[in-house]
C-alpha positions as CSV (number, residue, x, y, z in Angstrom):
1,M,0.0,0.0,0.0
2,L,1.1,3.5,-0.7
3,T,1.6,6.2,1.9
4,I,1.1,9.8,0.8
5,Y,2.9,12.4,3.0
6,G,1.7,15.9,2.9
7,I,-0.7,18.5,4.2
8,P,-4.4,18.3,3.2
9,N,-4.8,22.0,2.1
10,C,-1.9,21.8,-0.4
11,D,-3.2,22.0,-4.0
12,T,-0.5,19.5,-5.2
13,V,-1.5,17.0,-2.5
14,K,-5.2,17.4,-3.4
15,K,-4.4,16.7,-7.1
16,S,-2.4,13.6,-6.1
17,L,-5.1,12.2,-3.8
18,D,-7.8,13.0,-6.3
19,W,-5.8,11.2,-9.0
20,L,-5.2,8.1,-6.8
21,T,-8.9,8.0,-5.8
22,K,-10.1,8.3,-9.4
23,H,-7.8,5.4,-10.4
24,K,-8.9,3.3,-7.4
25,I,-5.4,3.1,-5.9
26,E,-5.4,2.5,-2.2
27,Y,-3.3,4.7,0.0
28,V,-2.9,5.9,3.5
29,F,-2.5,9.7,4.0
30,H,0.0,11.0,6.6
31,N,-0.8,14.6,7.5
32,Y,2.4,16.4,8.6
33,K,0.5,19.1,10.4
34,K,-1.3,16.6,12.7
35,E,1.1,13.7,12.8
36,G,4.4,15.4,12.4
37,V,7.5,13.8,10.9
38,T,10.3,12.1,12.7
39,A,14.0,12.8,12.3
40,V,14.5,9.1,11.6
41,L,12.0,9.3,8.7
42,L,13.5,12.4,7.2
43,K,17.0,10.9,7.4
44,D,15.8,7.8,5.7
45,W,14.3,9.8,2.9
46,M,17.5,11.8,2.6
47,S,19.4,8.5,2.3
48,Q,17.1,7.5,-0.6
49,Q,17.0,10.9,-2.5
50,D,19.1,14.0,-2.6
51,F,17.9,16.1,0.3
52,T,17.5,19.0,-2.1
53,L,14.6,17.2,-3.6
54,I,12.9,17.1,-0.2
55,V,13.5,20.6,1.0
56,N,11.2,23.1,-0.7
57,T,13.4,26.2,-0.9
58,K,10.9,28.0,-3.2
59,S,8.1,27.9,-0.6
60,A,6.7,30.9,1.2
61,T,7.7,29.2,4.5
62,Y,11.3,29.0,3.4
63,K,11.3,32.7,2.5
64,K,10.1,33.5,6.0
65,L,12.9,31.6,7.7
66,S,15.7,33.4,9.5
67,P,18.9,33.6,7.5
68,A,20.4,31.1,9.9
69,D,17.7,28.5,9.3
70,Q,17.9,29.1,5.6
71,V,21.6,28.2,5.8
72,K,20.7,25.1,7.8
73,C,18.6,24.0,4.9
74,T,21.6,23.8,2.6
75,K,23.0,20.7,4.4
76,A,21.1,17.4,5.0
77,N,22.4,17.0,8.6
78,T,21.2,20.4,9.7
79,A,18.0,20.6,7.5
80,V,16.3,17.8,9.5
81,A,15.5,19.9,12.6
82,V,14.3,22.8,10.5
83,L,12.0,20.5,8.5
84,Q,10.6,19.0,11.7
85,E,9.8,22.5,13.0
86,N,8.5,23.7,9.6
87,T,6.8,20.8,7.9
88,S,5.6,23.0,5.1
89,L,9.2,23.1,3.9
90,I,8.9,19.5,2.9
91,K,8.1,19.1,-0.8
92,R,4.7,17.5,-1.2
93,P,3.5,15.0,-1.6
94,I,6.1,12.3,-0.9
95,V,4.8,9.0,-2.0
96,T,6.3,5.8,-0.5
97,K,5.7,2.1,-0.9
98,K,7.1,-0.2,1.8
99,G,9.2,2.7,3.1
100,K,10.8,3.5,-0.3
101,I,10.1,6.8,-2.0
102,I,8.6,6.3,-5.4
103,A,7.5,9.8,-6.2
104,I,7.9,13.4,-5.0
105,G,5.4,15.9,-6.2
106,F,2.6,15.2,-8.6
107,D,2.7,14.7,-12.3
108,P,-0.2,12.7,-13.9
109,V,2.1,11.2,-16.6
110,T,4.5,10.0,-14.0
111,Y,1.7,8.6,-11.8
112,A,0.2,6.8,-14.8
113,T,3.6,5.2,-15.4
114,L,4.1,4.3,-11.8
115,F,0.6,3.1,-10.9
């Protein structure tokens, strides 16, 4: 089964969930805002993908960070704490299957190929 990580009011997450529902693909949704995200999980993701694919440096949340926290987001080992405190910095959605990342973001063509 797929696990979709994100926040429910994100338009990209909504598109992803709508696409999966329309195509009758089962998933579990993990809401960062309610359930948080552990350092262990973030480090695992960063071992699977370049951390720059996980940190959303184009987000409004990133732009509101202090300069010191923005610098922390440039290195995987220091980005984890900032991401835990500011879950909106995590690119969304992150789609996993059996703990492995299979997609970051939403693209209907990619989803059609994957699922």
